[in-house]
VMD Tcl script that builds the backbone (N, CA, C; Angstrom):
set m [mol new atoms 204]
animate dup $m
set s [atomselect $m all]
$s set {name element resname resid chain x y z} {
  {N N MET 1 A 6.211 24.884 0.374}
  {CA C MET 1 A 4.955 25.526 -0.440}
  {C C MET 1 A 6.147 25.266 -1.711}
  {N N PRO 2 A 5.394 25.129 -2.818}
  {CA C PRO 2 A 6.057 24.168 -4.154}
  {C C PRO 2 A 6.128 25.075 -5.441}
  {N N ASN 3 A 8.121 25.327 -5.528}
  {CA C ASN 3 A 7.828 26.454 -6.357}
  {C C ASN 3 A 8.553 25.572 -8.222}
  {N N ALA 4 A 9.212 26.241 -8.868}
  {CA C ALA 4 A 9.984 25.251 -9.960}
  {C C ALA 4 A 10.721 24.939 -9.314}
  {N N GLN 5 A 11.200 25.409 -8.507}
  {CA C GLN 5 A 12.782 24.489 -7.584}
  {C C GLN 5 A 11.825 23.530 -7.012}
  {N N TYR 6 A 10.777 23.702 -6.188}
  {CA C TYR 6 A 10.437 22.431 -5.081}
  {C C TYR 6 A 9.322 21.846 -6.444}
  {N N PRO 7 A 9.343 21.392 -7.485}
  {CA C PRO 7 A 6.880 21.465 -7.446}
  {C C PRO 7 A 6.500 20.233 -6.596}
  {N N ALA 8 A 4.823 19.961 -6.514}
  {CA C ALA 8 A 4.787 19.661 -5.890}
  {C C ALA 8 A 4.714 18.090 -5.460}
  {N N PRO 9 A 4.323 17.609 -3.832}
  {CA C PRO 9 A 5.136 15.841 -4.846}
  {C C PRO 9 A 2.908 15.613 -5.351}
  {N N SER 10 A 4.129 14.564 -6.490}
  {CA C SER 10 A 2.510 13.133 -6.699}
  {C C SER 10 A 2.203 12.796 -6.610}
  {N N HIS 11 A 0.654 12.034 -6.512}
  {CA C HIS 11 A -0.336 11.369 -5.960}
  {C C HIS 11 A -0.348 9.900 -6.437}
  {N N MET 12 A -0.636 8.669 -6.347}
  {CA C MET 12 A -1.434 8.083 -6.743}
  {C C MET 12 A -2.760 7.048 -6.017}
  {N N LYS 13 A -3.596 6.578 -7.108}
  {CA C LYS 13 A -4.377 6.283 -5.774}
  {C C LYS 13 A -4.707 5.226 -5.749}
  {N N ILE 14 A -4.750 4.516 -4.999}
  {CA C ILE 14 A -5.148 3.044 -4.324}
  {C C ILE 14 A -6.791 3.094 -3.832}
  {N N THR 15 A -6.526 1.559 -3.797}
  {CA C THR 15 A -7.461 0.941 -3.381}
  {C C THR 15 A -7.692 -0.383 -1.915}
  {N N LEU 16 A -7.645 -0.488 -1.343}
  {CA C LEU 16 A -8.111 -1.530 -0.832}
  {C C LEU 16 A -9.161 -2.201 -1.131}
  {N N LYS 17 A -9.053 -4.314 -0.979}
  {CA C LYS 17 A -10.831 -4.758 -1.308}
  {C C LYS 17 A -10.087 -5.900 -0.808}
  {N N THR 18 A -11.062 -5.982 0.056}
  {CA C THR 18 A -10.630 -7.561 1.383}
  {C C THR 18 A -10.694 -8.772 0.310}
  {N N ALA 19 A -9.893 -10.573 0.966}
  {CA C ALA 19 A -8.840 -11.617 -0.456}
  {C C ALA 19 A -11.233 -12.047 -0.992}
  {N N THR 20 A -11.852 -11.594 -0.908}
  {CA C THR 20 A -13.451 -11.939 -1.598}
  {C C THR 20 A -14.179 -10.875 -2.565}
  {N N GLY 21 A -12.494 -9.335 -2.422}
  {CA C GLY 21 A -12.563 -8.228 -3.632}
  {C C GLY 21 A -13.687 -7.480 -3.923}
  {N N ASP 22 A -13.849 -6.993 -1.832}
  {CA C ASP 22 A -15.485 -6.262 -1.495}
  {C C ASP 22 A -14.271 -5.278 -1.139}
  {N N PHE 23 A -14.663 -4.302 -1.549}
  {CA C PHE 23 A -13.566 -2.353 -1.297}
  {C C PHE 23 A -13.792 -1.932 0.320}
  {N N VAL 24 A -12.586 -1.905 0.335}
  {CA C VAL 24 A -12.100 -1.256 1.868}
  {C C VAL 24 A -12.119 0.168 1.860}
  {N N TYR 25 A -11.291 -0.008 1.454}
  {CA C TYR 25 A -10.344 2.332 1.880}
  {C C TYR 25 A -10.060 2.058 -0.134}
  {N N GLU 26 A -10.475 4.119 0.031}
  {CA C GLU 26 A -9.813 4.570 -0.904}
  {C C GLU 26 A -8.877 5.285 -0.487}
  {N N THR 27 A -7.646 5.974 -0.699}
  {CA C THR 27 A -7.147 6.343 -0.833}
  {C C THR 27 A -6.037 7.097 -1.393}
  {N N LYS 28 A -5.150 8.427 -1.513}
  {CA C LYS 28 A -3.890 8.246 -2.223}
  {C C LYS 28 A -2.874 8.149 -1.376}
  {N N ILE 29 A -1.295 7.975 -2.093}
  {CA C ILE 29 A -0.437 7.429 -1.965}
  {C C ILE 29 A 1.601 8.914 -3.048}
  {N N LEU 30 A 2.203 9.044 -1.573}
  {CA C LEU 30 A 1.990 9.189 -2.623}
  {C C LEU 30 A 3.627 8.917 -3.809}
  {N N SER 31 A 4.039 8.952 -4.195}
  {CA C SER 31 A 3.815 8.729 -6.189}
  {C C SER 31 A 5.313 8.421 -5.893}
  {N N LEU 32 A 5.588 7.175 -5.392}
  {CA C LEU 32 A 6.766 6.537 -5.911}
  {C C LEU 32 A 7.711 6.365 -7.301}
  {N N HIS 33 A 6.732 6.948 -7.615}
  {CA C HIS 33 A 7.053 6.795 -9.488}
  {C C HIS 33 A 6.700 4.767 -9.613}
  {N N LYS 34 A 5.673 3.978 -9.288}
  {CA C LYS 34 A 6.216 2.756 -9.075}
  {C C LYS 34 A 5.063 2.318 -8.162}
  {N N TYR 35 A 4.058 1.811 -8.316}
  {CA C TYR 35 A 2.956 0.772 -6.781}
  {C C TYR 35 A 3.529 0.051 -6.207}
  {N N PRO 36 A 3.455 0.062 -5.007}
  {CA C PRO 36 A 4.132 -0.468 -3.993}
  {C C PRO 36 A 3.921 -1.637 -4.148}
  {N N GLU 37 A 4.529 -3.329 -3.773}
  {CA C GLU 37 A 3.645 -5.135 -4.032}
  {C C GLU 37 A 2.790 -5.052 -2.523}
  {N N VAL 38 A 3.422 -4.117 -1.702}
  {CA C VAL 38 A 2.565 -4.710 -0.218}
  {C C VAL 38 A 2.676 -3.101 0.493}
  {N N ILE 39 A 0.636 -2.514 0.503}
  {CA C ILE 39 A 0.692 -1.866 1.276}
  {C C ILE 39 A 0.030 -2.376 3.609}
  {N N LEU 40 A 0.087 -1.933 4.252}
  {CA C LEU 40 A -0.060 -2.325 5.216}
  {C C LEU 40 A -1.056 -0.916 6.348}
  {N N TRP 41 A -2.040 -1.078 6.277}
  {CA C TRP 41 A -2.645 -0.654 7.486}
  {C C TRP 41 A -3.432 -0.773 7.968}
  {N N GLY 42 A -2.904 -0.399 8.803}
  {CA C GLY 42 A -4.210 0.009 10.384}
  {C C GLY 42 A -3.094 -1.862 10.678}
  {N N LYS 43 A -3.854 -2.896 11.002}
  {CA C LYS 43 A -3.500 -4.809 10.458}
  {C C LYS 43 A -3.199 -4.821 10.476}
  {N N ARG 44 A -3.284 -3.927 9.052}
  {CA C ARG 44 A -4.329 -5.416 7.530}
  {C C ARG 44 A -3.177 -5.229 6.638}
  {N N VAL 45 A -3.108 -6.164 6.040}
  {CA C VAL 45 A -2.083 -6.279 4.386}
  {C C VAL 45 A -2.201 -6.482 3.450}
  {N N PHE 46 A -2.415 -5.847 2.952}
  {CA C PHE 46 A -2.500 -5.929 0.974}
  {C C PHE 46 A -1.829 -5.721 0.249}
  {N N THR 47 A -2.003 -6.847 -1.294}
  {CA C THR 47 A -0.934 -7.228 -1.672}
  {C C THR 47 A -0.987 -6.233 -3.439}
  {N N VAL 48 A -0.482 -6.012 -3.610}
  {CA C VAL 48 A -0.950 -6.225 -5.627}
  {C C VAL 48 A -1.960 -7.166 -5.955}
  {N N PHE 49 A -2.530 -6.607 -6.036}
  {CA C PHE 49 A -3.383 -7.170 -7.826}
  {C C PHE 49 A -3.498 -6.767 -9.515}
  {N N ALA 50 A -3.977 -4.765 -8.819}
  {CA C ALA 50 A -3.531 -4.687 -10.411}
  {C C ALA 50 A -3.392 -3.548 -10.583}
  {N N PRO 51 A -2.489 -2.446 -11.268}
  {CA C PRO 51 A -1.947 -1.306 -10.499}
  {C C PRO 51 A -3.152 -0.329 -10.192}
  {N N GLY 52 A -2.292 -0.215 -8.809}
  {CA C GLY 52 A -2.970 0.435 -7.525}
  {C C GLY 52 A -4.563 0.304 -7.471}
  {N N VAL 53 A -4.752 -2.005 -7.696}
  {CA C VAL 53 A -6.329 -2.386 -6.605}
  {C C VAL 53 A -4.801 -3.551 -6.277}
  {N N TYR 54 A -5.590 -3.471 -4.405}
  {CA C TYR 54 A -5.143 -4.671 -3.632}
  {C C TYR 54 A -5.699 -5.144 -3.313}
  {N N TRP 55 A -5.368 -6.625 -2.341}
  {CA C TRP 55 A -6.411 -7.579 -1.838}
  {C C TRP 55 A -5.411 -7.058 -1.036}
  {N N GLU 56 A -6.475 -7.613 0.226}
  {CA C GLU 56 A -6.585 -7.844 1.206}
  {C C GLU 56 A -5.783 -9.272 1.567}
  {N N ALA 57 A -4.505 -9.881 2.314}
  {CA C ALA 57 A -4.225 -11.350 2.703}
  {C C ALA 57 A -3.417 -11.528 4.001}
  {N N PHE 58 A -3.543 -13.130 4.252}
  {CA C PHE 58 A -2.952 -13.582 4.786}
  {C C PHE 58 A -2.104 -13.698 5.469}
  {N N PHE 59 A -1.827 -12.905 6.293}
  {CA C PHE 59 A 0.653 -13.354 6.525}
  {C C PHE 59 A 0.487 -13.086 8.613}
  {N N TYR 60 A 1.095 -13.445 9.043}
  {CA C TYR 60 A 2.138 -14.237 9.469}
  {C C TYR 60 A 3.258 -13.627 10.565}
  {N N VAL 61 A 3.553 -13.690 11.222}
  {CA C VAL 61 A 4.467 -12.478 11.709}
  {C C VAL 61 A 5.419 -13.153 12.089}
  {N N VAL 62 A 6.617 -13.769 11.809}
  {CA C VAL 62 A 8.008 -14.664 13.086}
  {C C VAL 62 A 8.604 -13.642 13.595}
  {N N PRO 63 A 8.834 -14.453 14.644}
  {CA C PRO 63 A 9.450 -13.425 15.101}
  {C C PRO 63 A 11.235 -13.777 15.268}
  {N N GLU 64 A 11.714 -12.443 15.938}
  {CA C GLU 64 A 12.974 -12.291 15.303}
  {C C GLU 64 A 13.526 -13.734 15.920}
  {N N ALA 65 A 14.384 -14.362 16.214}
  {CA C ALA 65 A 15.076 -14.910 16.196}
  {C C ALA 65 A 15.584 -14.819 17.693}
  {N N VAL 66 A 16.194 -14.647 18.928}
  {CA C VAL 66 A 17.562 -13.983 19.554}
  {C C VAL 66 A 18.356 -14.783 19.610}
  {N N ASP 67 A 18.229 -16.744 19.876}
  {CA C ASP 67 A 19.324 -16.685 19.753}
  {C C ASP 67 A 18.841 -18.003 19.481}
  {N N GLN 68 A 19.920 -18.585 18.275}
  {CA C GLN 68 A 19.809 -19.135 16.900}
  {C C GLN 68 A 20.235 -21.597 18.545}
}
mol reanalyze $m
mol bondsrecalc $m
mol representation Tube
mol addrep $m
């Protein structure tokens, strides 16, 4: 329960868009005082395009090497 000693956490609105700029999803995340560079949403990855706006990015998962 927020009070003067423990204020309520603030939130930042973010908008997720496809790689071509079509709307995907909008939500609020806990404020880290800076927008993250990358957002993971399910199996999709979005990179920052502008403050609070993220565009979908192509990505590839590199498995960790067990033996080198």
